[in-house]
PyMOL Python script that loads the backbone (N, CA, C, O; Angstrom):
from pymol import cmd

cmd.read_pdbstr("""\
ATOM      1  N   MET A   1     -11.514  38.241  -7.772  1.00  0.00           N
ATOM      2  CA  MET A   1     -10.489  37.722  -8.414  1.00  0.00           C
ATOM      3  C   MET A   1     -10.264  36.012  -8.563  1.00  0.00           C
ATOM      4  O   MET A   1     -11.060  35.173  -8.142  1.00  0.00           O
ATOM      5  N   PRO A   2      -9.654  35.877  -8.898  1.00  0.00           N
ATOM      6  CA  PRO A   2      -8.988  34.506  -9.117  1.00  0.00           C
ATOM      7  C   PRO A   2      -7.654  34.117  -8.273  1.00  0.00           C
ATOM      8  O   PRO A   2      -6.682  34.793  -8.611  1.00  0.00           O
ATOM      9  N   GLU A   3      -7.439  33.301  -7.387  1.00  0.00           N
ATOM     10  CA  GLU A   3      -6.392  33.161  -6.613  1.00  0.00           C
ATOM     11  C   GLU A   3      -5.487  32.635  -7.688  1.00  0.00           C
ATOM     12  O   GLU A   3      -5.840  31.792  -8.512  1.00  0.00           O
ATOM     13  N   LEU A   4      -4.360  33.156  -7.632  1.00  0.00           N
ATOM     14  CA  LEU A   4      -3.020  32.523  -8.133  1.00  0.00           C
ATOM     15  C   LEU A   4      -2.493  31.289  -7.505  1.00  0.00           C
ATOM     16  O   LEU A   4      -2.192  31.183  -6.316  1.00  0.00           O
ATOM     17  N   ALA A   5      -2.433  30.633  -8.145  1.00  0.00           N
ATOM     18  CA  ALA A   5      -1.869  29.334  -7.633  1.00  0.00           C
ATOM     19  C   ALA A   5      -0.200  29.573  -7.545  1.00  0.00           C
ATOM     20  O   ALA A   5       0.325  30.245  -8.433  1.00  0.00           O
ATOM     21  N   SER A   6       0.439  29.138  -6.703  1.00  0.00           N
ATOM     22  CA  SER A   6       1.825  29.277  -6.448  1.00  0.00           C
ATOM     23  C   SER A   6       3.044  28.103  -7.210  1.00  0.00           C
ATOM     24  O   SER A   6       3.096  27.060  -6.558  1.00  0.00           O
ATOM     25  N   ASP A   7       3.620  28.115  -7.960  1.00  0.00           N
ATOM     26  CA  ASP A   7       4.300  27.223  -8.619  1.00  0.00           C
ATOM     27  C   ASP A   7       4.703  26.048  -8.001  1.00  0.00           C
ATOM     28  O   ASP A   7       5.461  26.184  -7.041  1.00  0.00           O
ATOM     29  N   PRO A   8       4.402  25.018  -8.299  1.00  0.00           N
ATOM     30  CA  PRO A   8       4.591  23.950  -7.569  1.00  0.00           C
ATOM     31  C   PRO A   8       6.267  23.331  -7.527  1.00  0.00           C
ATOM     32  O   PRO A   8       6.939  22.789  -6.649  1.00  0.00           O
ATOM     33  N   ALA A   9       6.481  23.666  -8.734  1.00  0.00           N
ATOM     34  CA  ALA A   9       8.274  23.431  -9.008  1.00  0.00           C
ATOM     35  C   ALA A   9       8.783  23.915  -7.165  1.00  0.00           C
ATOM     36  O   ALA A   9       8.293  24.587  -6.257  1.00  0.00           O
ATOM     37  N   PRO A  10      10.117  23.031  -7.408  1.00  0.00           N
ATOM     38  CA  PRO A  10      10.766  23.227  -6.044  1.00  0.00           C
ATOM     39  C   PRO A  10      11.707  24.625  -6.673  1.00  0.00           C
ATOM     40  O   PRO A  10      11.821  24.713  -7.896  1.00  0.00           O
ATOM     41  N   SER A  11      12.150  25.348  -6.060  1.00  0.00           N
ATOM     42  CA  SER A  11      13.308  26.325  -6.334  1.00  0.00           C
ATOM     43  C   SER A  11      14.589  25.492  -6.981  1.00  0.00           C
ATOM     44  O   SER A  11      14.564  24.266  -6.879  1.00  0.00           O
ATOM     45  N   PRO A  12      15.711  26.135  -7.644  1.00  0.00           N
ATOM     46  CA  PRO A  12      16.667  25.502  -7.898  1.00  0.00           C
ATOM     47  C   PRO A  12      17.838  25.235  -6.534  1.00  0.00           C
ATOM     48  O   PRO A  12      18.719  24.407  -6.302  1.00  0.00           O
ATOM     49  N   GLU A  13      17.337  26.296  -5.914  1.00  0.00           N
ATOM     50  CA  GLU A  13      18.148  25.824  -4.460  1.00  0.00           C
ATOM     51  C   GLU A  13      17.703  24.617  -3.964  1.00  0.00           C
ATOM     52  O   GLU A  13      18.452  23.653  -3.804  1.00  0.00           O
ATOM     53  N   THR A  14      16.214  24.617  -3.645  1.00  0.00           N
ATOM     54  CA  THR A  14      15.698  22.966  -2.997  1.00  0.00           C
ATOM     55  C   THR A  14      16.071  21.903  -3.667  1.00  0.00           C
ATOM     56  O   THR A  14      16.465  20.912  -3.051  1.00  0.00           O
ATOM     57  N   GLU A  15      16.012  21.923  -5.062  1.00  0.00           N
ATOM     58  CA  GLU A  15      16.681  20.872  -6.033  1.00  0.00           C
ATOM     59  C   GLU A  15      17.974  20.094  -5.965  1.00  0.00           C
ATOM     60  O   GLU A  15      18.115  18.872  -6.017  1.00  0.00           O
ATOM     61  N   ALA A  16      19.453  21.613  -5.762  1.00  0.00           N
ATOM     62  CA  ALA A  16      20.134  21.077  -5.478  1.00  0.00           C
ATOM     63  C   ALA A  16      20.640  20.497  -4.007  1.00  0.00           C
ATOM     64  O   ALA A  16      21.588  19.723  -3.868  1.00  0.00           O
ATOM     65  N   VAL A  17      19.880  20.987  -3.021  1.00  0.00           N
ATOM     66  CA  VAL A  17      19.974  20.376  -1.468  1.00  0.00           C
ATOM     67  C   VAL A  17      19.431  19.083  -1.800  1.00  0.00           C
ATOM     68  O   VAL A  17      20.186  18.158  -1.499  1.00  0.00           O
ATOM     69  N   ASP A  18      18.345  18.755  -2.331  1.00  0.00           N
ATOM     70  CA  ASP A  18      17.841  17.414  -2.336  1.00  0.00           C
ATOM     71  C   ASP A  18      18.568  16.573  -3.127  1.00  0.00           C
ATOM     72  O   ASP A  18      18.463  15.376  -2.860  1.00  0.00           O
ATOM     73  N   ARG A  19      19.389  16.939  -4.174  1.00  0.00           N
ATOM     74  CA  ARG A  19      19.909  16.043  -4.843  1.00  0.00           C
ATOM     75  C   ARG A  19      21.694  15.800  -4.188  1.00  0.00           C
ATOM     76  O   ARG A  19      22.402  14.800  -4.305  1.00  0.00           O
ATOM     77  N   GLN A  20      21.897  16.674  -3.737  1.00  0.00           N
ATOM     78  CA  GLN A  20      22.888  16.439  -2.473  1.00  0.00           C
ATOM     79  C   GLN A  20      22.732  15.490  -1.464  1.00  0.00           C
ATOM     80  O   GLN A  20      23.598  14.649  -1.225  1.00  0.00           O
ATOM     81  N   LEU A  21      21.567  15.586  -0.794  1.00  0.00           N
ATOM     82  CA  LEU A  21      21.127  14.581   0.346  1.00  0.00           C
ATOM     83  C   LEU A  21      20.891  13.578  -0.333  1.00  0.00           C
ATOM     84  O   LEU A  21      21.376  12.637   0.295  1.00  0.00           O
ATOM     85  N   LEU A  22      20.253  13.073  -1.607  1.00  0.00           N
ATOM     86  CA  LEU A  22      20.147  11.957  -2.242  1.00  0.00           C
ATOM     87  C   LEU A  22      21.462  11.145  -2.339  1.00  0.00           C
ATOM     88  O   LEU A  22      21.629  10.009  -1.895  1.00  0.00           O
ATOM     89  N   GLU A  23      22.471  11.996  -3.067  1.00  0.00           N
ATOM     90  CA  GLU A  23      23.630  11.334  -3.277  1.00  0.00           C
ATOM     91  C   GLU A  23      24.323  11.166  -2.015  1.00  0.00           C
ATOM     92  O   GLU A  23      25.371  10.557  -2.228  1.00  0.00           O
ATOM     93  N   GLN A  24      24.159  11.486  -0.650  1.00  0.00           N
ATOM     94  CA  GLN A  24      24.652  11.557   0.525  1.00  0.00           C
ATOM     95  C   GLN A  24      24.059  10.004   1.052  1.00  0.00           C
ATOM     96  O   GLN A  24      24.609   8.978   1.452  1.00  0.00           O
ATOM     97  N   THR A  25      22.882  10.354   0.860  1.00  0.00           N
ATOM     98  CA  THR A  25      22.018   8.824   1.177  1.00  0.00           C
ATOM     99  C   THR A  25      22.746   7.673   0.565  1.00  0.00           C
ATOM    100  O   THR A  25      23.367   6.768   1.123  1.00  0.00           O
ATOM    101  N   ARG A  26      22.543   7.896  -0.670  1.00  0.00           N
ATOM    102  CA  ARG A  26      23.319   6.546  -1.844  1.00  0.00           C
ATOM    103  C   ARG A  26      24.382   6.225  -0.971  1.00  0.00           C
ATOM    104  O   ARG A  26      24.392   5.086  -0.502  1.00  0.00           O
ATOM    105  N   SER A  27      25.339   7.071  -0.645  1.00  0.00           N
ATOM    106  CA  SER A  27      27.008   7.005  -0.212  1.00  0.00           C
ATOM    107  C   SER A  27      26.877   6.160   0.744  1.00  0.00           C
ATOM    108  O   SER A  27      27.550   5.129   0.711  1.00  0.00           O
ATOM    109  N   GLU A  28      25.872   6.439   1.935  1.00  0.00           N
ATOM    110  CA  GLU A  28      25.971   6.224   3.490  1.00  0.00           C
ATOM    111  C   GLU A  28      25.536   4.742   2.940  1.00  0.00           C
ATOM    112  O   GLU A  28      26.320   3.835   3.216  1.00  0.00           O
ATOM    113  N   ILE A  29      24.402   4.418   2.214  1.00  0.00           N
ATOM    114  CA  ILE A  29      23.893   3.177   2.103  1.00  0.00           C
ATOM    115  C   ILE A  29      24.916   2.202   1.374  1.00  0.00           C
ATOM    116  O   ILE A  29      24.785   0.991   1.550  1.00  0.00           O
ATOM    117  N   ARG A  30      25.905   2.680   0.583  1.00  0.00           N
ATOM    118  CA  ARG A  30      26.847   1.719  -0.083  1.00  0.00           C
ATOM    119  C   ARG A  30      27.920   1.285   1.277  1.00  0.00           C
ATOM    120  O   ARG A  30      28.541   0.233   1.429  1.00  0.00           O
ATOM    121  N   ARG A  31      27.879   2.440   2.126  1.00  0.00           N
ATOM    122  CA  ARG A  31      28.861   1.876   2.862  1.00  0.00           C
ATOM    123  C   ARG A  31      28.473   0.940   4.568  1.00  0.00           C
ATOM    124  O   ARG A  31      29.174   0.668   5.542  1.00  0.00           O
ATOM    125  N   LEU A  32      27.276   0.739   4.282  1.00  0.00           N
ATOM    126  CA  LEU A  32      26.565  -0.205   5.259  1.00  0.00           C
ATOM    127  C   LEU A  32      27.351  -1.759   4.884  1.00  0.00           C
ATOM    128  O   LEU A  32      27.700  -2.174   3.779  1.00  0.00           O
ATOM    129  N   PRO A  33      27.456  -2.313   6.014  1.00  0.00           N
ATOM    130  CA  PRO A  33      27.761  -3.852   5.879  1.00  0.00           C
ATOM    131  C   PRO A  33      26.488  -4.543   5.007  1.00  0.00           C
ATOM    132  O   PRO A  33      25.282  -4.301   5.033  1.00  0.00           O
ATOM    133  N   LEU A  34      27.332  -5.564   4.178  1.00  0.00           N
ATOM    134  CA  LEU A  34      26.147  -6.041   2.938  1.00  0.00           C
ATOM    135  C   LEU A  34      25.405  -6.725   3.669  1.00  0.00           C
ATOM    136  O   LEU A  34      24.276  -6.508   3.228  1.00  0.00           O
ATOM    137  N   ARG A  35      25.309  -7.567   4.694  1.00  0.00           N
ATOM    138  CA  ARG A  35      24.018  -7.909   4.999  1.00  0.00           C
ATOM    139  C   ARG A  35      23.080  -6.918   5.628  1.00  0.00           C
ATOM    140  O   ARG A  35      21.896  -7.247   5.567  1.00  0.00           O
ATOM    141  N   LEU A  36      23.401  -5.561   6.330  1.00  0.00           N
ATOM    142  CA  LEU A  36      22.222  -4.565   6.545  1.00  0.00           C
ATOM    143  C   LEU A  36      21.946  -3.723   5.340  1.00  0.00           C
ATOM    144  O   LEU A  36      20.952  -2.998   5.345  1.00  0.00           O
ATOM    145  N   ARG A  37      22.913  -3.771   4.097  1.00  0.00           N
ATOM    146  CA  ARG A  37      22.663  -3.322   2.850  1.00  0.00           C
ATOM    147  C   ARG A  37      21.523  -3.897   2.253  1.00  0.00           C
ATOM    148  O   ARG A  37      20.444  -3.312   2.162  1.00  0.00           O
ATOM    149  N   GLU A  38      21.820  -5.382   1.721  1.00  0.00           N
ATOM    150  CA  GLU A  38      20.819  -6.394   1.364  1.00  0.00           C
ATOM    151  C   GLU A  38      19.677  -5.982   2.112  1.00  0.00           C
ATOM    152  O   GLU A  38      18.885  -5.249   1.520  1.00  0.00           O
ATOM    153  N   ALA A  39      19.469  -6.251   3.102  1.00  0.00           N
ATOM    154  CA  ALA A  39      18.119  -6.572   3.925  1.00  0.00           C
ATOM    155  C   ALA A  39      17.297  -5.019   3.684  1.00  0.00           C
ATOM    156  O   ALA A  39      16.076  -5.040   3.523  1.00  0.00           O
ATOM    157  N   LEU A  40      18.004  -3.769   3.672  1.00  0.00           N
ATOM    158  CA  LEU A  40      17.422  -2.677   3.907  1.00  0.00           C
ATOM    159  C   LEU A  40      16.876  -2.408   2.610  1.00  0.00           C
ATOM    160  O   LEU A  40      15.756  -1.899   2.557  1.00  0.00           O
ATOM    161  N   ILE A  41      17.628  -2.729   1.341  1.00  0.00           N
ATOM    162  CA  ILE A  41      17.235  -2.237   0.122  1.00  0.00           C
ATOM    163  C   ILE A  41      15.900  -3.585  -0.377  1.00  0.00           C
ATOM    164  O   ILE A  41      14.955  -3.072  -0.978  1.00  0.00           O
ATOM    165  N   LEU A  42      15.823  -4.579  -0.252  1.00  0.00           N
ATOM    166  CA  LEU A  42      15.041  -5.666  -0.179  1.00  0.00           C
ATOM    167  C   LEU A  42      13.778  -5.183   0.278  1.00  0.00           C
ATOM    168  O   LEU A  42      12.832  -5.290  -0.502  1.00  0.00           O
ATOM    169  N   VAL A  43      13.578  -4.642   1.462  1.00  0.00           N
ATOM    170  CA  VAL A  43      12.520  -4.298   2.139  1.00  0.00           C
ATOM    171  C   VAL A  43      12.089  -2.688   1.891  1.00  0.00           C
ATOM    172  O   VAL A  43      11.063  -2.310   1.324  1.00  0.00           O
ATOM    173  N   ALA A  44      13.106  -1.876   2.444  1.00  0.00           N
ATOM    174  CA  ALA A  44      13.028  -0.270   2.206  1.00  0.00           C
ATOM    175  C   ALA A  44      12.649   0.270   1.087  1.00  0.00           C
ATOM    176  O   ALA A  44      11.778   1.135   1.009  1.00  0.00           O
ATOM    177  N   ILE A  45      13.466  -0.344  -0.138  1.00  0.00           N
ATOM    178  CA  ILE A  45      13.570   0.348  -1.412  1.00  0.00           C
ATOM    179  C   ILE A  45      12.984  -0.319  -2.319  1.00  0.00           C
ATOM    180  O   ILE A  45      12.373   0.320  -3.175  1.00  0.00           O
ATOM    181  N   ASP A  46      13.008  -1.854  -2.388  1.00  0.00           N
ATOM    182  CA  ASP A  46      12.054  -2.856  -2.975  1.00  0.00           C
ATOM    183  C   ASP A  46      10.689  -3.234  -2.834  1.00  0.00           C
ATOM    184  O   ASP A  46       9.856  -3.640  -3.644  1.00  0.00           O
ATOM    185  N   GLY A  47      10.648  -2.930  -1.203  1.00  0.00           N
ATOM    186  CA  GLY A  47       9.307  -3.189  -1.418  1.00  0.00           C
ATOM    187  C   GLY A  47       8.819  -4.348  -0.891  1.00  0.00           C
ATOM    188  O   GLY A  47       7.652  -4.705  -0.732  1.00  0.00           O
ATOM    189  N   ARG A  48       9.994  -4.970  -0.603  1.00  0.00           N
ATOM    190  CA  ARG A  48       9.422  -6.475  -0.227  1.00  0.00           C
ATOM    191  C   ARG A  48       9.137  -6.713   1.490  1.00  0.00           C
ATOM    192  O   ARG A  48       9.771  -6.261   2.443  1.00  0.00           O
ATOM    193  N   SER A  49       8.001  -7.548   1.463  1.00  0.00           N
ATOM    194  CA  SER A  49       7.914  -7.900   2.756  1.00  0.00           C
ATOM    195  C   SER A  49       9.557  -8.420   3.763  1.00  0.00           C
ATOM    196  O   SER A  49      10.770  -8.355   3.563  1.00  0.00           O
ATOM    197  N   GLN A  50       8.892  -8.781   4.559  1.00  0.00           N
ATOM    198  CA  GLN A  50      10.368  -9.285   5.692  1.00  0.00           C
ATOM    199  C   GLN A  50      10.280 -10.425   5.354  1.00  0.00           C
ATOM    200  O   GLN A  50      11.409 -10.808   5.050  1.00  0.00           O
ATOM    201  N   SER A  51       9.371 -11.402   5.201  1.00  0.00           N
ATOM    202  CA  SER A  51       9.214 -12.794   4.857  1.00  0.00           C
ATOM    203  C   SER A  51       9.865 -13.183   3.627  1.00  0.00           C
ATOM    204  O   SER A  51      10.544 -14.205   3.531  1.00  0.00           O
ATOM    205  N   GLU A  52       9.625 -12.246   2.548  1.00  0.00           N
ATOM    206  CA  GLU A  52      10.090 -12.193   1.255  1.00  0.00           C
ATOM    207  C   GLU A  52      11.502 -11.843   1.113  1.00  0.00           C
ATOM    208  O   GLU A  52      12.200 -12.384   0.256  1.00  0.00           O
ATOM    209  N   ALA A  53      12.104 -10.658   2.195  1.00  0.00           N
ATOM    210  CA  ALA A  53      13.660 -10.670   1.940  1.00  0.00           C
ATOM    211  C   ALA A  53      14.008 -11.819   2.812  1.00  0.00           C
ATOM    212  O   ALA A  53      14.932 -12.508   2.378  1.00  0.00           O
ATOM    213  N   ALA A  54      13.546 -12.144   3.806  1.00  0.00           N
ATOM    214  CA  ALA A  54      13.918 -13.700   4.414  1.00  0.00           C
ATOM    215  C   ALA A  54      14.742 -14.274   3.721  1.00  0.00           C
ATOM    216  O   ALA A  54      15.967 -14.295   3.597  1.00  0.00           O
ATOM    217  N   GLU A  55      13.308 -15.046   2.999  1.00  0.00           N
ATOM    218  CA  GLU A  55      13.210 -16.261   1.991  1.00  0.00           C
ATOM    219  C   GLU A  55      14.783 -16.087   0.866  1.00  0.00           C
ATOM    220  O   GLU A  55      15.590 -16.986   0.630  1.00  0.00           O
ATOM    221  N   LEU A  56      14.819 -14.759   0.383  1.00  0.00           N
ATOM    222  CA  LEU A  56      15.649 -14.449  -0.433  1.00  0.00           C
ATOM    223  C   LEU A  56      17.254 -14.396   0.058  1.00  0.00           C
ATOM    224  O   LEU A  56      18.236 -14.571  -0.664  1.00  0.00           O
ATOM    225  N   LEU A  57      17.237 -14.149   1.279  1.00  0.00           N
ATOM    226  CA  LEU A  57      18.374 -13.930   2.393  1.00  0.00           C
ATOM    227  C   LEU A  57      18.904 -15.374   3.102  1.00  0.00           C
ATOM    228  O   LEU A  57      20.037 -15.522   3.559  1.00  0.00           O
ATOM    229  N   GLY A  58      17.867 -16.385   3.097  1.00  0.00           N
ATOM    230  CA  GLY A  58      18.305 -17.175   3.303  1.00  0.00           C
ATOM    231  C   GLY A  58      18.092 -17.381   5.502  1.00  0.00           C
ATOM    232  O   GLY A  58      18.334 -18.418   6.120  1.00  0.00           O
ATOM    233  N   ILE A  59      17.557 -15.917   6.181  1.00  0.00           N
ATOM    234  CA  ILE A  59      17.651 -16.249   7.447  1.00  0.00           C
ATOM    235  C   ILE A  59      16.090 -15.580   7.530  1.00  0.00           C
ATOM    236  O   ILE A  59      15.381 -15.171   6.611  1.00  0.00           O
ATOM    237  N   SER A  60      15.858 -15.624   8.856  1.00  0.00           N
ATOM    238  CA  SER A  60      14.574 -15.545   9.560  1.00  0.00           C
ATOM    239  C   SER A  60      13.737 -14.229   9.090  1.00  0.00           C
ATOM    240  O   SER A  60      14.438 -13.439   8.458  1.00  0.00           O
ATOM    241  N   ALA A  61      12.618 -13.900   9.238  1.00  0.00           N
ATOM    242  CA  ALA A  61      12.011 -12.794   9.049  1.00  0.00           C
ATOM    243  C   ALA A  61      12.411 -11.619  10.014  1.00  0.00           C
ATOM    244  O   ALA A  61      12.400 -10.407   9.802  1.00  0.00           O
ATOM    245  N   LYS A  62      12.788 -12.371  11.202  1.00  0.00           N
ATOM    246  CA  LYS A  62      12.714 -11.540  12.537  1.00  0.00           C
ATOM    247  C   LYS A  62      14.052 -11.042  12.218  1.00  0.00           C
ATOM    248  O   LYS A  62      14.230  -9.824  12.251  1.00  0.00           O
ATOM    249  N   ALA A  63      14.937 -11.761  11.939  1.00  0.00           N
ATOM    250  CA  ALA A  63      16.882 -11.446  11.189  1.00  0.00           C
ATOM    251  C   ALA A  63      16.416 -10.343  10.507  1.00  0.00           C
ATOM    252  O   ALA A  63      16.774  -9.303  11.060  1.00  0.00           O
ATOM    253  N   VAL A  64      15.549 -10.122   9.210  1.00  0.00           N
ATOM    254  CA  VAL A  64      15.799  -9.260   8.488  1.00  0.00           C
ATOM    255  C   VAL A  64      15.283  -7.827   9.182  1.00  0.00           C
ATOM    256  O   VAL A  64      15.484  -6.700   8.728  1.00  0.00           O
ATOM    257  N   GLU A  65      14.652  -8.133  10.254  1.00  0.00           N
ATOM    258  CA  GLU A  65      13.904  -6.817  10.632  1.00  0.00           C
ATOM    259  C   GLU A  65      14.918  -6.461  11.678  1.00  0.00           C
ATOM    260  O   GLU A  65      14.844  -5.270  11.980  1.00  0.00           O
ATOM    261  N   ALA A  66      15.792  -7.092  12.289  1.00  0.00           N
ATOM    262  CA  ALA A  66      16.601  -6.754  12.991  1.00  0.00           C
ATOM    263  C   ALA A  66      17.686  -5.829  12.220  1.00  0.00           C
ATOM    264  O   ALA A  66      18.159  -4.908  12.887  1.00  0.00           O
ATOM    265  N   LEU A  67      18.064  -5.958  11.077  1.00  0.00           N
ATOM    266  CA  LEU A  67      19.067  -5.650  10.220  1.00  0.00           C
ATOM    267  C   LEU A  67      18.364  -4.658   9.556  1.00  0.00           C
ATOM    268  O   LEU A  67      19.105  -3.777   9.118  1.00  0.00           O
ATOM    269  N   VAL A  68      17.188  -4.505   9.334  1.00  0.00           N
ATOM    270  CA  VAL A  68      16.586  -3.405   8.664  1.00  0.00           C
ATOM    271  C   VAL A  68      16.822  -2.056   9.771  1.00  0.00           C
ATOM    272  O   VAL A  68      17.170  -0.915   9.467  1.00  0.00           O
ATOM    273  N   TYR A  69      16.519  -2.583  11.096  1.00  0.00           N
ATOM    274  CA  TYR A  69      16.460  -1.393  11.941  1.00  0.00           C
ATOM    275  C   TYR A  69      17.953  -1.127  12.275  1.00  0.00           C
ATOM    276  O   TYR A  69      18.381  -0.002  12.532  1.00  0.00           O
ATOM    277  N   ARG A  70      18.601  -2.088  12.256  1.00  0.00           N
ATOM    278  CA  ARG A  70      20.203  -1.438  12.697  1.00  0.00           C
ATOM    279  C   ARG A  70      20.535  -0.405  11.425  1.00  0.00           C
ATOM    280  O   ARG A  70      21.044   0.699  11.621  1.00  0.00           O
ATOM    281  N   ALA A  71      20.192  -0.887  10.133  1.00  0.00           N
ATOM    282  CA  ALA A  71      20.618  -0.331   8.628  1.00  0.00           C
ATOM    283  C   ALA A  71      20.204   1.246   9.280  1.00  0.00           C
ATOM    284  O   ALA A  71      20.874   2.262   9.468  1.00  0.00           O
ATOM    285  N   ARG A  72      18.916   0.935   9.491  1.00  0.00           N
ATOM    286  CA  ARG A  72      18.181   2.682   9.750  1.00  0.00           C
ATOM    287  C   ARG A  72      18.739   3.490  10.775  1.00  0.00           C
ATOM    288  O   ARG A  72      18.931   4.700  10.892  1.00  0.00           O
ATOM    289  N   LYS A  73      18.966   2.399  11.555  1.00  0.00           N
ATOM    290  CA  LYS A  73      19.708   3.413  12.658  1.00  0.00           C
ATOM    291  C   LYS A  73      20.948   4.004  12.308  1.00  0.00           C
ATOM    292  O   LYS A  73      21.191   5.201  12.463  1.00  0.00           O
ATOM    293  N   ILE A  74      21.633   3.277  11.895  1.00  0.00           N
ATOM    294  CA  ILE A  74      22.885   4.145  10.975  1.00  0.00           C
ATOM    295  C   ILE A  74      22.473   5.023  10.201  1.00  0.00           C
ATOM    296  O   ILE A  74      22.831   6.197  10.298  1.00  0.00           O
ATOM    297  N   LEU A  75      21.860   4.698   9.533  1.00  0.00           N
ATOM    298  CA  LEU A  75      21.357   6.267   8.542  1.00  0.00           C
ATOM    299  C   LEU A  75      21.160   7.356   9.044  1.00  0.00           C
ATOM    300  O   LEU A  75      21.702   8.400   8.682  1.00  0.00           O
ATOM    301  N   ARG A  76      20.237   7.212  10.074  1.00  0.00           N
ATOM    302  CA  ARG A  76      20.244   8.355  10.841  1.00  0.00           C
ATOM    303  C   ARG A  76      21.027   8.966  11.939  1.00  0.00           C
ATOM    304  O   ARG A  76      20.661   9.853  12.709  1.00  0.00           O
ATOM    305  N   GLU A  77      22.013   8.432  11.894  1.00  0.00           N
ATOM    306  CA  GLU A  77      23.067   8.825  12.848  1.00  0.00           C
ATOM    307  C   GLU A  77      24.092   9.794  11.659  1.00  0.00           C
ATOM    308  O   GLU A  77      24.758  10.804  11.886  1.00  0.00           O
ATOM    309  N   LYS A  78      23.956   9.253  10.738  1.00  0.00           N
ATOM    310  CA  LYS A  78      25.020   9.562   9.491  1.00  0.00           C
ATOM    311  C   LYS A  78      24.313  10.689   8.489  1.00  0.00           C
ATOM    312  O   LYS A  78      25.002  11.248   7.636  1.00  0.00           O
ATOM    313  N   LEU A  79      23.010  10.966   8.630  1.00  0.00           N
ATOM    314  CA  LEU A  79      22.326  11.975   7.578  1.00  0.00           C
ATOM    315  C   LEU A  79      21.864  12.708   8.209  1.00  0.00           C
ATOM    316  O   LEU A  79      21.272  12.320   9.216  1.00  0.00           O
ATOM    317  N   PRO A  80      21.941  14.274   7.849  1.00  0.00           N
ATOM    318  CA  PRO A  80      21.276  15.499   8.213  1.00  0.00           C
ATOM    319  C   PRO A  80      19.313  14.444   8.685  1.00  0.00           C
ATOM    320  O   PRO A  80      18.685  13.525   8.160  1.00  0.00           O
ATOM    321  N   SER A  81      19.116  15.348   9.906  1.00  0.00           N
ATOM    322  CA  SER A  81      17.789  15.112  10.480  1.00  0.00           C
ATOM    323  C   SER A  81      16.545  15.575   9.317  1.00  0.00           C
ATOM    324  O   SER A  81      15.516  14.917   9.161  1.00  0.00           O
ATOM    325  N   GLY A  82      16.852  16.747   8.607  1.00  0.00           N
ATOM    326  CA  GLY A  82      15.613  17.179   7.741  1.00  0.00           C
ATOM    327  C   GLY A  82      15.290  18.209   8.406  1.00  0.00           C
ATOM    328  O   GLY A  82      14.592  18.914   7.678  1.00  0.00           O
ATOM    329  N   GLU A  83      15.516  18.948  10.014  1.00  0.00           N
ATOM    330  CA  GLU A  83      14.792  19.603  10.473  1.00  0.00           C
ATOM    331  C   GLU A  83      15.092  21.030  10.504  1.00  0.00           C
ATOM    332  O   GLU A  83      14.297  21.817  11.018  1.00  0.00           O
TER     333      GLU A  83
END
""", "prot")
cmd.dss("prot")
cmd.show_as("cartoon", "prot")
cmd.util.cbc("prot")
cmd.orient("prot")
């Protein structure tokens, strides 16, 4: 007898929780100070390298690294851990 594959689609409850977490994440990103938000978006969302982000922001790559680190730390403190 062939094995039945489970439905890969998430349940409506899971989708609702995911949408809520996504909106909460967006909201917390909008609340970040501008420099933190800019660096985070360029590196973590747009996928740019730290060097590229540094050039766009007119700062050093090390400064971008520090800004992204601080932004992620703030978000970790504000958002549920997902555990």
